[in-house]
DONU-194601 format. One record per residue (C-alpha): y, z, x negated; residue in one letter. Coordinates in steps of 0.02 Angstrom, whole numbers. Example, Ala and Ser with C-alpha at 12.3 -4.5 7.8 and 13.67 -1.06 7.14 Angstrom:
BEGIN
- c2, c3, c1, residuo
- -225, 390, -615, A
- -53, 357, -684, S
REM end
This chain:
BEGIN
- c2, c3, c1, residuo
- -7, -10, 6, X
- 166, -29, -82, X
- 314, 68, -35, X
- 484, 38, -109, X
- 583, 208, -180, X
- 665, 295, -49, X
- 860, 245, 6, X
- 921, 396, -51, X
- 872, 358, -250, X
- 972, 184, -224, X
- 1087, 228, -370, X
- 1141, 389, -493, X
- 1180, 519, -397, X
- 1228, 706, -431, X
- 1196, 836, -313, X
- 1200, 1065, -317, X
- 1074, 1155, -251, X
- 1129, 1300, -130, X
- 1065, 1382, 24, X
- 1183, 1412, 146, X
- 1146, 1582, 169, X
- 1225, 1591, -19, X
- 1398, 1518, 50, X
- 1559, 1649, 49, X
- 1548, 1766, 203, X
- 1600, 1935, 239, X
- 1432, 1967, 337, X
- 1273, 1979, 263, X
- 1238, 1801, 218, X
- 1319, 1639, 238, X
- 1329, 1516, 388, X
- 1372, 1350, 445, X
- 1541, 1375, 487, X
- 1727, 1340, 409, X
- 1654, 1388, 223, X
- 1513, 1273, 238, X
- 1641, 1130, 273, X
- 1732, 1189, 141, X
- 1601, 1176, 48, X
- 1557, 994, 64, X
- 1737, 958, 49, X
- 1717, 1035, -113, X
- 1564, 926, -165, X
- 1682, 781, -128, X
- 1796, 833, -231, X
- 1691, 843, -370, X
- 1623, 678, -351, X
- 1455, 756, -295, X
- 1360, 653, -159, X
- 1201, 764, -133, X
- 1190, 947, -59, X
- 1003, 1025, -81, X
- 949, 1184, 8, X
- 815, 1276, 46, X
- 706, 1280, 205, X
- 843, 1336, 356, X
- 703, 1428, 457, X
- 703, 1580, 534, X
- 626, 1731, 416, X
- 544, 1879, 407, X
- 640, 2036, 357, X
- 632, 1984, 158, X
- 744, 1832, 194, X
- 609, 1707, 105, X
- 651, 1537, 187, X
- 463, 1479, 113, X
- 385, 1602, 233, X
- 469, 1584, 388, X
- 437, 1631, 576, X
- 412, 1449, 596, X
- 431, 1277, 512, X
- 528, 1190, 651, X
- 651, 1319, 714, X
- 809, 1339, 611, X
- 879, 1517, 568, X
- 1002, 1591, 695, X
- 1093, 1700, 560, X
- 1150, 1542, 494, X
- 1242, 1519, 677, X
- 1431, 1528, 646, X
- 1499, 1674, 766, X
- 1682, 1598, 730, X
- 1631, 1422, 779, X
- 1556, 1483, 953, X
- 1725, 1577, 974, X
- 1815, 1417, 942, X
- 1710, 1350, 1077, X
- 1758, 1461, 1192, X
- 1600, 1524, 1213, X
- 1619, 1683, 1134, X
- 1783, 1806, 1192, X
- 1842, 1897, 1044, X
- 1941, 2027, 1131, X
- 1764, 2092, 1200, X
- 1673, 2079, 1038, X
- 1691, 2109, 851, X
- 1767, 2011, 740, X
- 1686, 1857, 704, X
- 1739, 1868, 525, X
- 1634, 2013, 490, X
- 1497, 2053, 586, X
- 1355, 2177, 525, X
- 1186, 2091, 549, X
- 1130, 2226, 666, X
- 1270, 2172, 790, X
- 1249, 1986, 756, X
- 1110, 1993, 922, X
- 1244, 2065, 1024, X
- 1380, 1935, 990, X
- 1236, 1789, 1017, X
- 1192, 1859, 1179, X
- 1384, 1843, 1234, X
- 1409, 1697, 1176, X
- 1239, 1630, 1311, X
- 1342, 1727, 1419, X
- 1507, 1635, 1372, X
- 1414, 1470, 1368, X
- 1344, 1503, 1544, X
- 1533, 1522, 1611, X
- 1635, 1413, 1514, X
- 1519, 1257, 1463, X
- 1581, 1079, 1509, X
- 1460, 995, 1630, X
- 1419, 881, 1484, X
- 1389, 1032, 1351, X
- 1246, 1083, 1479, X
- 1178, 907, 1490, X
- 1180, 930, 1306, X
- 1077, 1081, 1319, X
- 970, 1012, 1464, X
- 950, 872, 1339, X
- 880, 955, 1188, X
- 760, 1071, 1293, X
- 676, 925, 1330, X
- 687, 845, 1149, X
- 601, 985, 1089, X
- 482, 1027, 1223, X
- 334, 1001, 1112, X
- 379, 1174, 994, X
- 506, 1261, 1055, X
- 447, 1346, 1218, X
- 297, 1421, 1116, X
- 428, 1481, 979, X
- 541, 1553, 1115, X
- 398, 1648, 1188, X
- 330, 1688, 1019, X
- 485, 1765, 980, X
- 501, 1866, 1134, X
- 333, 1939, 1131, X
- 359, 1984, 939, X
- 512, 2072, 986, X
- 423, 2174, 1133, X
- 305, 2207, 1012, X
- 402, 2300, 876, X
- 398, 2132, 752, X
- 219, 2162, 732, X
- 125, 2015, 658, X
- 47, 1902, 819, X
- -142, 1962, 749, X
- -102, 2150, 814, X
- -30, 2116, 980, X
- -165, 2146, 1133, X
- -302, 2034, 1145, X
- -269, 1910, 1290, X
- -89, 1881, 1208, X
- -169, 1859, 1031, X
- -283, 1735, 1103, X
- -171, 1664, 1221, X
- -278, 1680, 1371, X
- -183, 1564, 1512, X
- -142, 1705, 1637, X
- -74, 1835, 1500, X
- 35, 1705, 1436, X
- 97, 1656, 1613, X
- 130, 1849, 1650, X
- 237, 1852, 1489, X
- 328, 1700, 1532, X
- 386, 1770, 1668, X
- 410, 1957, 1604, X
- 517, 1891, 1442, X
- 603, 1760, 1544, X
- 785, 1821, 1485, X
- 724, 1847, 1306, X
- 649, 1662, 1316, X
- 827, 1568, 1353, X
- 912, 1679, 1227, X
- 789, 1604, 1089, X
- 814, 1427, 1168, X
- 994, 1449, 1176, X
- 1020, 1519, 989, X
- 901, 1344, 928, X
- 1036, 1258, 1034, X
- 1168, 1311, 965, X
- 1089, 1313, 786, X
- 1043, 1118, 781, X
- 1207, 1079, 854, X
- 1305, 1179, 714, X
- 1191, 1093, 583, X
- 1189, 909, 660, X
- 1386, 926, 667, X
- 1383, 993, 477, X
- 1271, 851, 427, X
- 1352, 700, 501, X
- 1515, 790, 405, X
- 1424, 787, 249, X
- 1364, 609, 277, X
- 1538, 534, 331, X
- 1574, 589, 167, X
- 1439, 495, 91, X
- 1358, 658, 27, X
- 1180, 663, 75, X
- 1069, 833, 132, X
- 903, 861, 39, X
- 791, 978, 122, X
- 662, 1064, 85, X
- 479, 1077, 180, X
- 329, 1205, 112, X
- 176, 1137, 112, X
- 109, 1304, 205, X
- 152, 1389, 355, X
- 174, 1597, 354, X
- 1, 1664, 454, X
- 147, 1758, 542, X
- 236, 1589, 642, X
- 229, 1528, 804, X
- 140, 1370, 735, X
- -12, 1465, 685, X
- -6, 1571, 821, X
- 19, 1428, 949, X
- -106, 1308, 839, X
- -238, 1409, 781, X
- -365, 1266, 783, X
- -252, 1188, 630, X
- -277, 1340, 504, X
- -442, 1412, 450, X
- -439, 1555, 516, X
- -570, 1694, 570, X
- -622, 1714, 758, X
- -480, 1872, 755, X
- -346, 1766, 683, X
- -336, 1845, 515, X
- -349, 1697, 383, X
- -517, 1663, 289, X
- -454, 1580, 151, X
- -285, 1611, 88, X
- -156, 1487, -26, X
- -81, 1521, -195, X
- -104, 1427, -375, X
- -183, 1487, -544, X
- -110, 1586, -676, X
- 66, 1483, -715, X
- 243, 1496, -805, X
- 298, 1635, -684, X
- 118, 1741, -690, X
- -26, 1786, -780, X
- -126, 1824, -630, X
- -72, 1674, -540, X
- 36, 1692, -366, X
- -49, 1751, -221, X
- 53, 1679, -52, X
- -46, 1723, 65, X
- -33, 1594, 157, X
- -168, 1521, 296, X
- -259, 1357, 231, X
- -245, 1195, 340, X
- -398, 1145, 447, X
- -387, 977, 358, X
- -565, 916, 454, X
- -473, 959, 614, X
- -305, 880, 601, X
- -386, 717, 524, X
- -495, 717, 687, X
- -333, 714, 788, X
- -230, 579, 677, X
- -109, 722, 598, X
- -13, 742, 740, X
- 22, 925, 686, X
- 112, 846, 551, X
- 186, 726, 641, X
- 294, 816, 743, X
- 332, 934, 580, X
- 398, 783, 496, X
- 486, 715, 634, X
- 586, 894, 639, X
- 627, 871, 460, X
- 698, 703, 481, X
- 796, 748, 599, X
- 891, 879, 489, X
- 913, 795, 320, X
- 930, 633, 227, X
- 788, 653, 85, X
- 645, 799, 101, X
- 582, 896, -49, X
- 400, 914, -38, X
- 355, 1072, -95, X
- 207, 1106, -209, X
- 153, 938, -184, X
- -14, 940, -274, X
- -81, 1035, -149, X
- -98, 861, -52, X
- -244, 815, -168, X
- -312, 973, -218, X
- -268, 1157, -167, X
- -305, 1332, -229, X
- -395, 1415, -106, X
- -396, 1615, -132, X
- -518, 1733, -41, X
- -415, 1822, 88, X
- -474, 2002, 38, X
- -429, 1960, -167, X
- -290, 2047, -255, X
- -261, 1924, -362, X
- -245, 1743, -366, X
- -358, 1727, -532, X
- -536, 1711, -456, X
- -507, 1541, -335, X
- -571, 1371, -339, X
- -478, 1185, -318, X
- -533, 1109, -159, X
- -491, 933, -108, X
- -348, 897, 1, X
- -346, 735, 110, X
- -172, 666, 57, X
- -192, 493, 64, X
- -247, 489, 242, X
- -93, 601, 283, X
- 34, 507, 211, X
- -38, 352, 288, X
- -52, 413, 433, X
- 153, 498, 421, X
- 194, 312, 358, X
- 116, 222, 490, X
- 215, 320, 611, X
- 390, 339, 505, X
- 381, 161, 407, X
- 443, 262, 266, X
- 454, 448, 204, X
- 625, 499, 99, X
- 514, 621, -5, X
- 552, 713, -167, X
- 377, 781, -248, X
- 376, 932, -330, X
- 267, 902, -444, X
- 261, 1079, -536, X
- 123, 1184, -618, X
- -58, 1117, -631, X
- -37, 938, -619, X
- -185, 821, -643, X
- -183, 620, -666, X
- -239, 621, -476, X
- -83, 713, -426, X
- 14, 576, -516, X
- -79, 430, -447, X
- -56, 523, -282, X
- 151, 510, -292, X
- 153, 368, -378, X
- 64, 260, -250, X
- 194, 310, -109, X
- 345, 280, -277, X
- 422, 447, -236, X
- 516, 520, -373, X
- 440, 680, -443, X
- 532, 843, -522, X
- 598, 873, -714, X
- 649, 1049, -750, X
- 757, 1061, -908, X
- 717, 1259, -936, X
- 550, 1184, -954, X
- 577, 1059, -1092, X
- 607, 1165, -1244, X
- 426, 1225, -1276, X
- 431, 1130, -1473, X
- 333, 971, -1419, X
- 405, 801, -1430, X
- 296, 747, -1295, X
- 336, 880, -1160, X
- 375, 772, -976, X
- 526, 904, -969, X
- 633, 833, -1118, X
- 767, 689, -1070, X
- 684, 558, -1171, X
- 528, 578, -1083, X
- 628, 551, -898, X
- 614, 409, -796, X
- 722, 328, -675, X
- 618, 370, -507, X
- 644, 563, -538, X
- 752, 718, -489, X
- 799, 813, -654, X
- 874, 1001, -626, X
- 920, 1129, -740, X
- 824, 1257, -660, X
- 790, 1288, -469, X
- 793, 1438, -356, X
- 623, 1491, -435, X
- 680, 1493, -615, X
- 822, 1608, -701, X
- 1004, 1545, -700, X
- 1009, 1432, -866, X
- 1135, 1551, -932, X
- 1013, 1690, -907, X
- 880, 1596, -973, X
- 945, 1539, -1124, X
- 1008, 1745, -1160, X
- 831, 1790, -1155, X
- 771, 1656, -1266, X
- 711, 1702, -1444, X
- 805, 1631, -1596, X
- 678, 1494, -1641, X
- 685, 1401, -1459, X
- 877, 1424, -1464, X
- 869, 1326, -1629, X
- 775, 1201, -1571, X
- 885, 1184, -1423, X
- 1020, 1141, -1528, X
- 925, 1012, -1647, X
- 872, 925, -1489, X
- 1043, 924, -1397, X
- 1129, 884, -1571, X
- 1332, 860, -1559, X
- 1322, 923, -1371, X
- 1440, 1070, -1417, X
- 1455, 1133, -1241, X
- 1426, 1319, -1205, X
- 1272, 1371, -1104, X
- 1253, 1351, -956, X
- 1354, 1165, -979, X
- 1261, 1105, -1112, X
- 1124, 1079, -1005, X
- 1200, 1028, -867, X
- 1273, 876, -955, X
- 1118, 853, -1042, X
- 1052, 829, -841, X
- 1181, 733, -796, X
- 1143, 586, -957, X
- 944, 598, -917, X
- 886, 426, -846, X
- 838, 520, -696, X
- 922, 442, -526, X
- 991, 611, -455, X
- 1021, 754, -555, X
- 1038, 921, -456, X
- 1125, 1077, -538, X
- 1092, 1258, -454, X
- 1264, 1337, -394, X
- 1264, 1474, -511, X
- 1232, 1384, -660, X
- 1409, 1271, -585, X
- 1487, 1456, -610, X
- 1413, 1494, -779, X
- 1337, 1640, -693, X
- 1185, 1765, -782, X
- 1016, 1825, -736, X
- 1082, 1946, -602, X
- 1127, 1803, -494, X
- 966, 1718, -490, X
- 915, 1684, -305, X
- 735, 1706, -315, X
- 597, 1797, -451, X
- 425, 1741, -398, X
- 297, 1882, -404, X
- 445, 2012, -371, X
- 455, 2058, -175, X
- 617, 2153, -161, X
- 793, 2095, -196, X
- 772, 1913, -174, X
- 861, 1761, -59, X
- 1037, 1879, -81, X
- 1155, 1809, -187, X
- 1315, 1747, -122, X
- 1460, 1662, -214, X
- 1654, 1671, -187, X
- 1773, 1549, -202, X
- 1864, 1668, -320, X
- 1748, 1609, -463, X
- 1773, 1429, -448, X
- 1899, 1394, -586, X
- 2042, 1267, -521, X
- 2011, 1155, -656, X
- 1805, 1132, -600, X
- 1820, 986, -480, X
- 1942, 873, -604, X
- 1814, 933, -760, X
- 1661, 888, -646, X
- 1715, 735, -587, X
- 1760, 691, -771, X
- 1571, 719, -808, X
- 1486, 625, -657, X
- 1595, 475, -692, X
- 1567, 477, -875, X
- 1372, 488, -813, X
- 1373, 372, -685, X
- 1358, 484, -545, X
- 1529, 504, -454, X
- 1497, 456, -263, X
- 1478, 257, -253, X
- 1604, 171, -163, X
- 1570, 129, 40, X
REM end
């Protein structure tokens, strides 16, 4: 099958990696309001043409967007209360200030906004809401019921719910839908608002020729609406618990591997029904993003299977996955798949063959490049145009933090490799990324701001303290847009002409 490279890699571009939760905000996390629009304008002024985000899904208490409560829903914590006020659905005189709302009060604010919507929304807005409900009929009713039931059961995992609800017995579900009708409607409204705000923001970005790169984790959290509603698609025991779980063997981040704990798919069942679950999932992602980073791409060729009772990921095994059959089915449905393959970790010739068959770009991480071997695939002289180069990702230390922790010998090797590049870190590595032959270069916002390890987004294997980082515009030097514009122009990555 001959497939052309994805359209977003049509020319040399550069972008910034920043999750919306990291946008400036007086509350507990950033949102899709004015600061998000300001950030897109900042990208435009710097001549960037890509904004990469992490999964936008609702999260558990740990905040990880890679273990969401759903893979199709949006995170209501990203809803801008300020925009709701501007739309006339939230009365400031009867609510808290929309510029500084504690997380514990967001539910109250969103409930007030739903009341405001019912009273003050125009006829066109009500029609738009009804259209949204119909458009997302395949997943939204299950998700809304799941969230209402979860609240009723004190946020416990669905496997701990009453058996008749856990096992989705028809009579029990009908009673729950009646009993929890108000909560279900509230969840549905919040999803409508999230999609409305996100798609308006995406249009603003696209109108400025800024493309949005989203993130699609390969696996799904066990405690999620999809696993509860589609148990036949997952490798589960009769009581709903996982039979085997996902992870990776010992790697760069952990000597004992990474035990993620996600349930594996029932690939036999998925293949039998034409991969409909994946078709529905990808359709949702394509609505939200211009390009999609496929997390843990190698798991579509073979995945690491671990016993659900194991304490580490060491004692697992590789199991063949039906990646080609899945991707062929998706291509038949969508004609093109604008993927970036996250091909990090243990990559075999079979994984490379699968990726190259569809001409999807892989990832090059500069922090992985300087091990002293000239054939290291992450070194810039080994890059290929159909790839995406990063100084680091959300799982890495910031470049400055990484560099400060290196031994003297490795630093000397980096200095010898970079030669005449005299920029201090992290700018030496940023310049290196921008100069790469890779068509897309993506720089984390922490590196743009020259921040240290205390500002990293996530530390794999560490349970607490992740996903909380936010920046302030006060940290942005006034000369930064001009300096970045010059660099992007120098390396032919400035926004192309319309």
